[in-house]
py3Dmol code that shows the C-alpha trace and the ligand (Angstrom):
import py3Dmol

protein = """\
ATOM      1  CA  MET A   1     -39.262  74.946  15.772  1.00  0.00           C
ATOM      2  CA  ASN A   2     -40.919  76.846  18.622  1.00  0.00           C
ATOM      3  CA  ARG A   3     -38.889  79.606  20.126  1.00  0.00           C
ATOM      4  CA  LYS A   4     -39.622  80.446  23.739  1.00  0.00           C
ATOM      5  CA  LYS A   5     -40.279  84.102  24.397  1.00  0.00           C
ATOM      6  CA  ASN A   6     -39.048  86.053  27.398  1.00  0.00           C
ATOM      7  CA  ILE A   7     -35.927  84.040  27.970  1.00  0.00           C
ATOM      8  CA  LEU A   8     -32.474  85.493  28.503  1.00  0.00           C
ATOM      9  CA  LYS A   9     -30.012  84.479  25.792  1.00  0.00           C
ATOM     10  CA  ILE A  10     -26.273  84.964  26.108  1.00  0.00           C
ATOM     11  CA  ALA A  11     -23.926  84.245  23.188  1.00  0.00           C
ATOM     12  CA  ILE A  12     -20.180  83.938  23.585  1.00  0.00           C
ATOM     13  CA  ASP A  13     -17.454  83.430  21.009  1.00  0.00           C
ATOM     14  CA  SER A  14     -13.801  82.976  21.818  1.00  0.00           C
ATOM     15  CA  PRO A  15     -10.550  81.443  20.608  1.00  0.00           C
ATOM     16  CA  ALA A  16      -9.287  78.266  22.314  1.00  0.00           C
ATOM     17  CA  ALA A  17      -8.445  78.376  26.029  1.00  0.00           C
ATOM     18  CA  ALA A  18      -9.434  82.008  26.576  1.00  0.00           C
ATOM     19  CA  GLY A  19     -11.416  81.126  29.687  1.00  0.00           C
ATOM     20  CA  ALA A  20     -14.834  81.400  28.031  1.00  0.00           C
ATOM     21  CA  GLY A  21     -16.030  78.040  29.361  1.00  0.00           C
ATOM     22  CA  THR A  22     -15.243  78.871  32.976  1.00  0.00           C
ATOM     23  CA  LEU A  23     -16.921  82.243  32.646  1.00  0.00           C
ATOM     24  CA  ALA A  24     -19.956  80.936  30.815  1.00  0.00           C
ATOM     25  CA  ARG A  25     -20.453  78.308  33.501  1.00  0.00           C
ATOM     26  CA  ALA A  26     -20.286  80.910  36.280  1.00  0.00           C
ATOM     27  CA  ILE A  27     -22.660  83.263  34.466  1.00  0.00           C
ATOM     28  CA  SER A  28     -25.094  80.452  33.726  1.00  0.00           C
ATOM     29  CA  LYS A  29     -25.128  79.414  37.354  1.00  0.00           C
ATOM     30  CA  HIS A  30     -25.671  82.953  38.565  1.00  0.00           C
ATOM     31  CA  TYR A  31     -28.588  83.710  36.211  1.00  0.00           C
ATOM     32  CA  ASN A  32     -29.940  80.154  36.160  1.00  0.00           C
ATOM     33  CA  LEU A  33     -29.283  79.659  32.439  1.00  0.00           C
ATOM     34  CA  PHE A  34     -28.911  76.444  30.530  1.00  0.00           C
ATOM     35  CA  TYR A  35     -25.247  76.242  29.496  1.00  0.00           C
ATOM     36  CA  LEU A  36     -24.070  74.606  26.293  1.00  0.00           C
ATOM     37  CA  ASP A  37     -20.356  74.356  25.560  1.00  0.00           C
ATOM     38  CA  THR A  38     -20.695  73.883  21.797  1.00  0.00           C
ATOM     39  CA  GLY A  39     -17.025  72.934  21.441  1.00  0.00           C
ATOM     40  CA  LYS A  40     -17.897  69.722  23.257  1.00  0.00           C
ATOM     41  CA  ILE A  41     -20.201  68.717  20.386  1.00  0.00           C
ATOM     42  CA  TYR A  42     -17.393  69.148  17.859  1.00  0.00           C
ATOM     43  CA  ARG A  43     -15.010  67.339  20.197  1.00  0.00           C
ATOM     44  CA  LEU A  44     -17.406  64.434  20.644  1.00  0.00           C
ATOM     45  CA  ILE A  45     -17.807  64.037  16.892  1.00  0.00           C
ATOM     46  CA  ALA A  46     -14.016  64.275  16.537  1.00  0.00           C
ATOM     47  CA  LEU A  47     -13.655  61.498  19.091  1.00  0.00           C
ATOM     48  CA  TYR A  48     -16.033  59.333  17.039  1.00  0.00           C
ATOM     49  CA  LYS A  49     -13.858  59.994  14.010  1.00  0.00           C
ATOM     50  CA  ILE A  50     -10.756  58.874  15.923  1.00  0.00           C
ATOM     51  CA  LYS A  51     -12.511  55.815  17.385  1.00  0.00           C
ATOM     52  CA  PHE A  52     -14.478  54.707  14.322  1.00  0.00           C
ATOM     53  CA  PRO A  53     -12.568  55.988  11.279  1.00  0.00           C
ATOM     54  CA  LYS A  54     -14.140  53.449   8.930  1.00  0.00           C
ATOM     55  CA  LYS A  55     -17.740  54.125   9.958  1.00  0.00           C
ATOM     56  CA  PHE A  56     -17.310  57.889  10.027  1.00  0.00           C
ATOM     57  CA  ASN A  57     -19.698  59.492   7.524  1.00  0.00           C
ATOM     58  CA  LEU A  58     -22.645  61.920   7.623  1.00  0.00           C
ATOM     59  CA  LYS A  59     -25.231  59.202   8.264  1.00  0.00           C
ATOM     60  CA  PHE A  60     -23.197  57.899  11.192  1.00  0.00           C
ATOM     61  CA  ILE A  61     -22.820  61.419  12.643  1.00  0.00           C
ATOM     62  CA  LYS A  62     -26.555  62.086  12.242  1.00  0.00           C
ATOM     63  CA  GLU A  63     -27.377  58.954  14.218  1.00  0.00           C
ATOM     64  CA  LYS A  64     -24.895  59.898  16.926  1.00  0.00           C
ATOM     65  CA  ILE A  65     -26.343  63.408  17.239  1.00  0.00           C
ATOM     66  CA  LYS A  66     -29.845  61.939  17.618  1.00  0.00           C
ATOM     67  CA  ILE A  67     -28.766  60.003  20.693  1.00  0.00           C
ATOM     68  CA  MET A  68     -26.285  62.581  21.967  1.00  0.00           C
ATOM     69  CA  ASN A  69     -26.429  62.791  25.721  1.00  0.00           C
ATOM     70  CA  PHE A  70     -25.059  65.559  27.890  1.00  0.00           C
ATOM     71  CA  LYS A  71     -23.357  62.931  30.010  1.00  0.00           C
ATOM     72  CA  ASP A  72     -21.180  62.190  26.955  1.00  0.00           C
ATOM     73  CA  PHE A  73     -19.724  65.694  27.309  1.00  0.00           C
ATOM     74  CA  ASN A  74     -18.120  64.740  30.631  1.00  0.00           C
ATOM     75  CA  ASN A  75     -15.884  62.186  28.934  1.00  0.00           C
ATOM     76  CA  LYS A  76     -12.323  63.190  29.932  1.00  0.00           C
ATOM     77  CA  LYS A  77     -11.038  62.004  26.552  1.00  0.00           C
ATOM     78  CA  LEU A  78     -12.702  65.042  24.983  1.00  0.00           C
ATOM     79  CA  LEU A  79     -10.188  67.332  26.696  1.00  0.00           C
ATOM     80  CA  SER A  80      -7.099  65.958  24.984  1.00  0.00           C
ATOM     81  CA  ASP A  81      -5.148  68.034  22.504  1.00  0.00           C
ATOM     82  CA  GLU A  82      -5.523  65.334  19.868  1.00  0.00           C
ATOM     83  CA  VAL A  83      -9.319  65.596  20.054  1.00  0.00           C
ATOM     84  CA  GLY A  84      -9.163  69.425  20.024  1.00  0.00           C
ATOM     85  CA  VAL A  85      -7.079  69.401  16.855  1.00  0.00           C
ATOM     86  CA  GLU A  86      -9.373  66.873  15.162  1.00  0.00           C
ATOM     87  CA  ALA A  87     -12.399  68.959  16.243  1.00  0.00           C
ATOM     88  CA  SER A  88     -11.032  72.009  14.450  1.00  0.00           C
ATOM     89  CA  ILE A  89     -10.552  69.895  11.318  1.00  0.00           C
ATOM     90  CA  ILE A  90     -14.088  68.504  11.209  1.00  0.00           C
ATOM     91  CA  ALA A  91     -15.403  71.986  12.127  1.00  0.00           C
ATOM     92  CA  LYS A  92     -14.443  73.108   8.614  1.00  0.00           C
ATOM     93  CA  ASN A  93     -16.928  70.695   7.084  1.00  0.00           C
ATOM     94  CA  LYS A  94     -20.106  72.462   5.995  1.00  0.00           C
ATOM     95  CA  ASN A  95     -22.316  69.369   6.201  1.00  0.00           C
ATOM     96  CA  ILE A  96     -21.127  68.425   9.674  1.00  0.00           C
ATOM     97  CA  ARG A  97     -21.760  71.993  10.857  1.00  0.00           C
ATOM     98  CA  LYS A  98     -25.262  71.858   9.418  1.00  0.00           C
ATOM     99  CA  LEU A  99     -26.064  68.741  11.443  1.00  0.00           C
ATOM    100  CA  ILE A 100     -24.828  70.350  14.655  1.00  0.00           C
ATOM    101  CA  HIS A 101     -26.581  73.634  13.906  1.00  0.00           C
ATOM    102  CA  SER A 102     -30.159  72.580  14.730  1.00  0.00           C
ATOM    103  CA  PHE A 103     -29.040  70.756  17.886  1.00  0.00           C
ATOM    104  CA  GLN A 104     -27.525  74.004  19.194  1.00  0.00           C
ATOM    105  CA  ILE A 105     -30.422  76.226  18.126  1.00  0.00           C
ATOM    106  CA  ASN A 106     -32.903  73.978  19.852  1.00  0.00           C
ATOM    107  CA  PHE A 107     -31.128  74.343  23.189  1.00  0.00           C
ATOM    108  CA  ALA A 108     -30.527  78.062  22.755  1.00  0.00           C
ATOM    109  CA  TYR A 109     -34.178  78.864  22.049  1.00  0.00           C
ATOM    110  CA  ASN A 110     -35.876  76.053  23.981  1.00  0.00           C
ATOM    111  CA  PRO A 111     -33.839  75.459  27.122  1.00  0.00           C
ATOM    112  CA  PRO A 112     -35.329  73.041  29.662  1.00  0.00           C
ATOM    113  CA  LYS A 113     -38.212  74.608  31.619  1.00  0.00           C
ATOM    114  CA  LYS A 114     -36.405  75.072  34.905  1.00  0.00           C
ATOM    115  CA  TYR A 115     -33.996  77.604  33.371  1.00  0.00           C
ATOM    116  CA  ASN A 116     -34.448  81.359  32.778  1.00  0.00           C
ATOM    117  CA  GLY A 117     -32.686  81.134  29.452  1.00  0.00           C
ATOM    118  CA  SER A 118     -29.540  79.874  27.756  1.00  0.00           C
ATOM    119  CA  CYS A 119     -25.858  80.616  27.443  1.00  0.00           C
ATOM    120  CA  LEU A 120     -23.858  79.122  24.561  1.00  0.00           C
ATOM    121  CA  ASP A 121     -20.178  79.473  23.838  1.00  0.00           C
ATOM    122  CA  GLY A 122     -18.255  78.561  20.704  1.00  0.00           C
ATOM    123  CA  ARG A 123     -16.932  80.179  17.535  1.00  0.00           C
ATOM    124  CA  ASP A 124     -20.022  81.245  15.557  1.00  0.00           C
ATOM    125  CA  ILE A 125     -22.594  81.663  18.319  1.00  0.00           C
ATOM    126  CA  THR A 126     -22.916  85.454  18.215  1.00  0.00           C
ATOM    127  CA  TYR A 127     -23.687  85.681  14.498  1.00  0.00           C
ATOM    128  CA  LYS A 128     -24.942  82.300  13.355  1.00  0.00           C
ATOM    129  CA  ILE A 129     -26.511  80.322  16.173  1.00  0.00           C
ATOM    130  CA  VAL A 130     -28.005  83.043  18.413  1.00  0.00           C
ATOM    131  CA  PRO A 131     -27.781  86.262  16.364  1.00  0.00           C
ATOM    132  CA  ASP A 132     -30.556  87.887  18.434  1.00  0.00           C
ATOM    133  CA  ALA A 133     -28.922  87.142  21.811  1.00  0.00           C
ATOM    134  CA  ASP A 134     -29.599  89.675  24.564  1.00  0.00           C
ATOM    135  CA  PHE A 135     -25.893  89.803  25.341  1.00  0.00           C
ATOM    136  CA  LYS A 136     -22.927  88.982  23.133  1.00  0.00           C
ATOM    137  CA  PHE A 137     -19.369  88.648  24.319  1.00  0.00           C
ATOM    138  CA  PHE A 138     -16.085  87.992  22.581  1.00  0.00           C
ATOM    139  CA  ILE A 139     -13.728  86.592  25.184  1.00  0.00           C
ATOM    140  CA  THR A 140     -10.046  86.457  24.461  1.00  0.00           C
ATOM    141  CA  ALA A 141      -6.559  86.505  26.005  1.00  0.00           C
ATOM    142  CA  ASN A 142      -3.084  86.628  24.521  1.00  0.00           C
ATOM    143  CA  LEU A 143      -1.709  83.476  22.929  1.00  0.00           C
ATOM    144  CA  LYS A 144       0.908  82.651  25.602  1.00  0.00           C
ATOM    145  CA  THR A 145      -1.568  83.081  28.438  1.00  0.00           C
ATOM    146  CA  ARG A 146      -4.066  80.819  26.728  1.00  0.00           C
ATOM    147  CA  ALA A 147      -1.412  78.198  26.008  1.00  0.00           C
ATOM    148  CA  MET A 148      -0.239  78.287  29.632  1.00  0.00           C
ATOM    149  CA  ARG A 149      -3.793  77.838  30.929  1.00  0.00           C
ATOM    150  CA  ARG A 150      -4.406  74.900  28.603  1.00  0.00           C
ATOM    151  CA  PHE A 151      -0.984  73.416  29.468  1.00  0.00           C
ATOM    152  CA  LYS A 152      -1.790  73.512  33.196  1.00  0.00           C
ATOM    153  CA  GLU A 153      -5.207  71.989  32.562  1.00  0.00           C
ATOM    154  CA  LEU A 154      -3.684  69.139  30.548  1.00  0.00           C
ATOM    155  CA  LYS A 155      -1.056  68.595  33.250  1.00  0.00           C
ATOM    156  CA  THR A 156      -3.752  68.149  35.914  1.00  0.00           C
ATOM    157  CA  LEU A 157      -5.228  65.512  33.612  1.00  0.00           C
ATOM    158  CA  LYS A 158      -1.772  63.875  33.603  1.00  0.00           C
ATOM    159  CA  LYS A 159      -1.323  64.321  29.861  1.00  0.00           C
ATOM    160  CA  SER A 160       2.279  64.094  28.747  1.00  0.00           C
ATOM    161  CA  ILE A 161       2.648  67.181  26.598  1.00  0.00           C
ATOM    162  CA  THR A 162       5.107  70.088  26.607  1.00  0.00           C
ATOM    163  CA  PHE A 163       4.260  73.780  26.795  1.00  0.00           C
ATOM    164  CA  GLY A 164       5.794  74.185  23.330  1.00  0.00           C
ATOM    165  CA  ASP A 165       3.451  71.557  21.901  1.00  0.00           C
ATOM    166  CA  VAL A 166       0.402  73.234  23.436  1.00  0.00           C
ATOM    167  CA  LEU A 167       1.493  76.652  22.172  1.00  0.00           C
ATOM    168  CA  LYS A 168       1.958  75.330  18.659  1.00  0.00           C
ATOM    169  CA  SER A 169      -1.335  73.495  18.709  1.00  0.00           C
ATOM    170  CA  ILE A 170      -3.330  76.531  19.888  1.00  0.00           C
ATOM    171  CA  LYS A 171      -1.600  78.707  17.301  1.00  0.00           C
ATOM    172  CA  ASN A 172      -2.609  76.272  14.560  1.00  0.00           C
ATOM    173  CA  ARG A 173      -6.140  76.026  15.862  1.00  0.00           C
ATOM    174  CA  ASP A 174      -6.436  79.849  15.937  1.00  0.00           C
ATOM    175  CA  LYS A 175      -5.219  80.004  12.366  1.00  0.00           C
ATOM    176  CA  SER A 176      -7.770  77.464  11.260  1.00  0.00           C
ATOM    177  CA  ASP A 177     -10.683  78.850  13.317  1.00  0.00           C
ATOM    178  CA  TYR A 178     -10.141  82.490  12.278  1.00  0.00           C
ATOM    179  CA  ASN A 179      -9.439  81.823   8.612  1.00  0.00           C
ATOM    180  CA  ARG A 180     -11.769  79.035   7.563  1.00  0.00           C
ATOM    181  CA  LYS A 181     -14.401  79.887   4.970  1.00  0.00           C
ATOM    182  CA  ILE A 182     -17.381  78.470   6.868  1.00  0.00           C
ATOM    183  CA  SER A 183     -18.348  80.031  10.181  1.00  0.00           C
ATOM    184  CA  PRO A 184     -14.966  81.533  11.022  1.00  0.00           C
ATOM    185  CA  LEU A 185     -14.275  82.850  14.487  1.00  0.00           C
ATOM    186  CA  LYS A 186     -14.740  86.620  14.545  1.00  0.00           C
ATOM    187  CA  LYS A 187     -15.747  89.398  16.869  1.00  0.00           C
ATOM    188  CA  THR A 188     -19.002  90.899  15.687  1.00  0.00           C
ATOM    189  CA  LYS A 189     -19.545  94.646  16.039  1.00  0.00           C
ATOM    190  CA  ASP A 190     -22.280  94.134  18.582  1.00  0.00           C
ATOM    191  CA  SER A 191     -20.176  91.834  20.827  1.00  0.00           C
ATOM    192  CA  MET A 192     -18.526  93.181  23.932  1.00  0.00           C
ATOM    193  CA  LEU A 193     -14.784  92.458  24.027  1.00  0.00           C
ATOM    194  CA  ILE A 194     -13.491  90.926  27.257  1.00  0.00           C
ATOM    195  CA  ASN A 195      -9.744  90.384  27.441  1.00  0.00           C
ATOM    196  CA  THR A 196      -9.009  87.961  30.263  1.00  0.00           C
ATOM    197  CA  THR A 197      -5.182  88.082  30.006  1.00  0.00           C
ATOM    198  CA  LYS A 198      -4.651  90.078  33.184  1.00  0.00           C
ATOM    199  CA  LEU A 199      -7.917  89.357  34.938  1.00  0.00           C
ATOM    200  CA  SER A 200      -8.713  86.721  37.527  1.00  0.00           C
ATOM    201  CA  LYS A 201     -11.721  84.465  36.963  1.00  0.00           C
ATOM    202  CA  ARG A 202     -13.628  86.408  39.612  1.00  0.00           C
ATOM    203  CA  ALA A 203     -12.758  89.775  38.052  1.00  0.00           C
ATOM    204  CA  CYS A 204     -13.953  88.567  34.622  1.00  0.00           C
ATOM    205  CA  PHE A 205     -17.180  87.280  36.101  1.00  0.00           C
ATOM    206  CA  LEU A 206     -17.855  90.568  37.919  1.00  0.00           C
ATOM    207  CA  LYS A 207     -17.141  92.552  34.770  1.00  0.00           C
ATOM    208  CA  ILE A 208     -19.697  90.575  32.788  1.00  0.00           C
ATOM    209  CA  LYS A 209     -22.205  90.561  35.644  1.00  0.00           C
ATOM    210  CA  LYS A 210     -22.020  94.357  35.815  1.00  0.00           C
ATOM    211  CA  ILE A 211     -22.785  94.625  32.083  1.00  0.00           C
ATOM    212  CA  ILE A 212     -25.733  92.257  32.331  1.00  0.00           C
ATOM    213  CA  ASP A 213     -27.176  93.725  35.542  1.00  0.00           C
ATOM    214  CA  ARG A 214     -27.001  97.249  34.187  1.00  0.00           C
ATOM    215  CA  LYS A 215     -29.320  96.257  31.350  1.00  0.00           C
ATOM    216  CA  ILE A 216     -31.697  93.803  32.987  1.00  0.00           C
ATOM    217  CA  LYS A 217     -32.247  95.854  36.124  1.00  0.00           C
ATOM    218  CA  THR A 218     -33.317  99.010  34.296  1.00  0.00           C
TER     219      THR A 218
END
"""
ligand_1 = """\
21
C5P
O -14.014 75.303 22.248
P -13.196 74.066 21.952
O -11.730 74.290 22.043
O -13.646 72.900 22.750
O -13.547 73.732 20.422
C -12.861 72.749 19.675
C -12.900 73.125 18.224
O -14.254 73.008 17.743
C -12.509 74.574 17.897
O -11.132 74.732 17.686
C -13.324 74.888 16.660
O -12.637 74.547 15.484
C -14.538 74.005 16.774
N -15.746 74.743 17.151
C -16.419 75.425 16.147
N -17.585 76.062 16.442
C -18.073 76.082 17.681
C -17.380 75.435 18.730
C -16.197 74.780 18.432
O -15.996 75.435 15.018
N -19.236 76.707 17.911
"""
view = py3Dmol.view(width=600, height=400)
view.addModel(protein, "pdb")
view.setStyle({"model": 0}, {"cartoon": {"style": "trace"}})
view.addModel(ligand_1, "xyz")
view.setStyle({"model": 1}, {"stick": {}})
view.zoomTo()
view.show()
């Protein structure tokens, strides 16, 4: 695979509902980067598992990845808690991860021409997918804050779920994402820690922008 030179690469890892997606989108827009929310890939495959349980095997997933379209990522069904939970289950499968791996690397290192680079967020981006990223961030917030944000998001989507359910689900997902053997979520030494618990979206964005500008403008 060709790897474009002179592109800006930003890698972000974070636990569920820490605000990484919102931030990554804002950063990507500001620096004209191609943004890939890698969780959406796992969620899409999880949705296939829920929809086609009998057909669900590696060959089937491979075919689906081949024809994967970014429009598929806008499917509102991907945002449900059920799909999130299923995504964290399939994310433990080594072979499924392998299939998704090259898809992500291709976009990280060969973003479409009109962009200045790429920004990926997920769980293993900083050390597995884009280990040579120009900037690495670990974005987090305390559990209750994350659960409240996700709860509000699900409410706007008119999902009937209680705060307690969301809290429990995020707690379980954290446990699984941090402790799994393959590609666990972790903060690498060279990642900058951003805790969004007490920060507004704007304040988080400005904090990251300052870090990036300091380096690219010197
Ligand atoms: O980020 P999001 O909540 O959409 O991710 C859903 C699930 O997909 C996560 O809980 C995690 O288990 C898995 N995932 C992963 N590696 C990534 C992105 C997501 O294992 N790079």
